[in-house]
N, C-alpha and C positions, 0 to 999 in steps of 0.2 A: 249563885247564879247557875241555872241549868238551861242549856240550849235545847230548845224544842225543835226548831227547824233551822238547819244550817242555811243561812241566807246566801243567796247568790250575790256576787258583787253588784251593788247598786240597787238591790231590792230590800224592802222591809222584811223583817222576820220576827217571830215570836219567841219569847223566853220567859222564864220565871226569875224574878228578882225578889229576894227575901220572901219567897213563897207566894208572891203576887204576880198576876199576869202582866206582862210588859210587851210593848211593841218597840222595836228598835229600827230607826230610820237612818241608814247611812246617808252621807251627804247627797248622793244622787237621788234618793227617794224621800228626802225630808219633806214634810208638809210645807206648803207655801206659807211661811210664818210671817212674812212681811217685816219683821223686826222682832226677833225672839223675845227679848225682855219686855217690850211694850205690849206684846200679845198675850202675856200671861205665862210664858215659859220662864223657868228660873235656872240659875246656875246650880251645878251639882252640889256645891257646899252650902246652899241656902235652903236647908231642909224645911224650915217653917213655911216657905213660900210655895213649895211644890208638894207638900205632904197630903193635902186634901184635894178632892176633885174640884176643878175650876168650872163653875157653872156657865161660863161663856162658851165652853167647848163641849161637844158631844161626839161620841163615836158609836157607830152601828156596825156590827159584824154579821153579815148575812152569809151564812155558810162559811165560805173562805174569802169573801170580798169585804174589805174594810172601807168605810167612809168616815172621814173625820171632818167636822165642821166647826167654825167659830162664828157665833152669832148668826147662824143660818147660812154662812158662806162656805162653800166646799173648799177645804184646804188640802185634803189628801183622799185619793181613791185608788185602791189597788188590791191585788191578791195578797192574802195573808194566811198561808197554811198554818193551822193550829192543831194540836193534839187534843184528844178527849180530856186529858187532865187539865190542859190550859183552859179549855172551854168550861169545865166544871169549876175551876178557880174563878173564872170571870163571872160565872153565874152567882157564885158566893159573894164576891166583893163588889160586883156591879160597877167596876171601875178598872181602868188600865193605866199603867205607868207608861207614858210615851217618852222616848229618849232619842235625842239626836246629838250630833257633835262631830268631833274630828276623827271619824272612822268611815271607811268605805266598804268594809266587809267584816264578818265575824272575827277574823284573825286580828284585826286592828282594835276591836272593841275594848279588850282588857287594857291596852295601852292608854286609850282615851279615859278609862276609869281611873287609872293610876295618876294620870297627869291632870285630872279634874277638868277635862275638856268636854264636858257634857252639859246639855240643857235638858231639863225634865219638865214634864207637865202631866198631871193626873187628870184624866177625862172620865166623866160618867160613861158607862158602856152598856149598850143594849145588844142582846144577841137575838137573831132571828134566823129563820130558814132551816136549821138542822135540829130537829128535836133530840133530846137527850138519848132516847132509845135507838137512834139511828147509828149507833156505834157498836162494834163487836170487838171482843178481845181475842187476839190470835194466840196460838199455843206458846209462842215465844214471849208472851207478856205484853207485846205492843198492841195498841188499839188503832183500828182503821175505820173509816166510814163504811157502814154496811151498804151494799148495793140496793138501789131503789128499784122497785118493780117498774117495768115498762108500762107506759100508758096503754090502757085498754086490756091489760092482763090483770088477773087477780093472783094473789099469793095465798096458798093454802098451807096452813100450819099442820104439822104431823102430830 
């Protein structure tokens, strides 16, 4: 597990879990699931149930805004900062592992994993808004979103 964005208490954050893109929802930011197990979420130890994308659910990441729906009904909408690497993995897998459970911040997540207090759901994922070329690598190896030109101005390449 590699933390991509250190989540603020109560906000969803992105991570890699087993090399795949994941969205972690602490209790305060958890999607309105209405009843976790009846909505398609599975307990952490039930791998067969959550290993494949659930067709009832969809997720769309538009730049850094995530919308998650179940059967067309909005269940979560919020900011989700992601790295270029996370976005690239999401484009490869076209799915995201959604995780919620007994944690309120990144510091509590490992304990929730150890105590098997998680609920998981794999959703098909569509990315919009930020094209792959809109990222640049900094000298220290990190990636950041490249600045967009202001409207009405043109960018000339040297």
